[in-house]
N, C-alpha and C positions, 0 to 999 in steps of 0.2 A: 316261312320261318317266323318264329315269334319275335316280338319286339325285344324281350329280355335276352333271348339268345343272340340276336343281332347286336345288341348293346354289349353283351359279354365278349363277343368276338372282336368288336371294335376296340374295346378297352384293352384286351389282350394284345391286339396288333399294335396299338399305340404304345403300350409298355415295352413290347419287344423292340419296336423302332427306337424308342427313347434310350433303352439300354445299348442298342447298337451304336447310336450316335454318341453316347457317353464314352463307350469303349474306343470308338474311332478318335474322339477328342483326346482321350488319355494317351492313345498311341501316338498321335501327332504331336502332343506336347512333351513327349519324352518321359512319361510317367509309367509306373508299373501297375498292371492290373492282373488279377487272376480270375479265370473262369473255371469253375469246377463242374464237370459233367461226366457222368458214368465213372466216377471215382478217379478221373484223370484231371490234371491241372495243366493249363497252358500258360506260359509266361509271355505276356504281350508287351514285354519291355520294348522301348522304342527301337527304331532301326539304326541306332547309333553304332559306331564301330564297336566290335567285341572281339575277344581273342581268348583262347584257352591257354592258361599258363600253369606251370608247375611251381609250387611254393614248397621249398625244403624246410625241414625242421629248424634250421638256423636262419631262415628268412631269405635265402637266395631264390631268385626268380628267373625262370627260363621259359621260353616259348615251347609249348607242348607239341611234340611230334608224334610219339607213339608210346606203347608200354608193353611189357611182358609180365610174366608172373612175379618177377623179383624187383623190377625197377621201372621207373618212368624215364623216358628218353626225350630230351629237349634240346634247345639251342639257345645260346646267347650270341656269341660270335662263332663258336665251335660247338660241336655236339657234346652234350653233357648228360650224365646219368645220375639219377637220384634213387636211393632205395625207396621202395613203396612204403615201408614202415617209417612213419614220421613225416612223409611228404604227402602232398595232396594236389589234385588238379582242380583249378577254379576257372570259371569264365569271368573275365574282367570286361566291364563295359565302360566306355568313356563317360556315359551319363552318370555313373556311380562315382566318378572322380578317381578313376584308376588310370595308370599309365602316364604317358608324356605326349606333348605336342611339339612340333617344330615347323617352321615356315616351309612352304612348298618351294618357293623361289628365293634366290639370293636377294638380299635387301633388308629393309626394316619395315615393321608394321606396328602401328600404335596399339596399346592395350588401354581400354577405357575403364573408368571407375564403375560404370554400369553397362549392361548389355544394350548399348545405344551409341551409335557413332557420333552423336552430338554431345555425349558426356565428356567430362574432363579426362584428359590423357594422363594415366598414372605411370606409364613406362612404355618400353618398346621391346618387341621380339626381334632378334637379329639372326640373320643367316649371311655370313660373310662369304662372298664369292671365292671359290677355290678351296673352301674348307667344308667340313661337315657342319650341318646346321646346329645351332645351339638348341638344347632341349629344355622344356619347361614342364613342371609338374602339372598334370591335368587335375583340376578340382571339380570338374563336372561339365556337362553339355546339356543345354536347354534352349530350345527355340532357335537353333542355328548359331548359338554363341558358346564358345568354350570359355570356361573360367580357368585361369592359369595363375600359377605362383611365379612371380618375378622376383628379382632381388629386393627383398624387404617389402613387397607389395603384392596385392592380388588384383587381377584385371581381367577384362573380357576381350576376346578377339573373335571375329566372324569365322565360322567353320570352314568356309571356302578358301581361306588363306593358309591353313595349317594341315599337316598330316598328324594323325593319331597313331600311336603304337603302344602296345601293352608294356613293352620293356624298352629301356634305353640301352641299345647294344653298341653304342659308339664309345 
């Protein structure tokens, strides 16, 4: 094999490995990347929580269950039906700042000014024993930290302390 051919193969291999490492890095960091191959695109959005929802023309949101030719069928607390005309099905991702979070266990957990447990505490998430947990708007998910909206503040809480859901059904 010629020197030029060997060099070309080595460069091609290095570029391929570099692209693979970059895509893995984007995937692990919760970023979106698209690969186009054979006229198809794959969304390599992070492995953060996601759920299909129905959004009606008036902004009502329900968890998507199924559909027929005339309507989408979903649930909030009960089964709901939306006409297909004017409604749409979307996939909501926690990493995009959709949905809500609530504490997994009764108690309180601090929300930090930055995604760092040594940062200043800006508020707390609460789940009072014997009650449904309070829910907080999800503003995003990155590197294991949810960004949430508290009363008058925004803060960060570790992913392992909360549950994410696309809709607040309580």
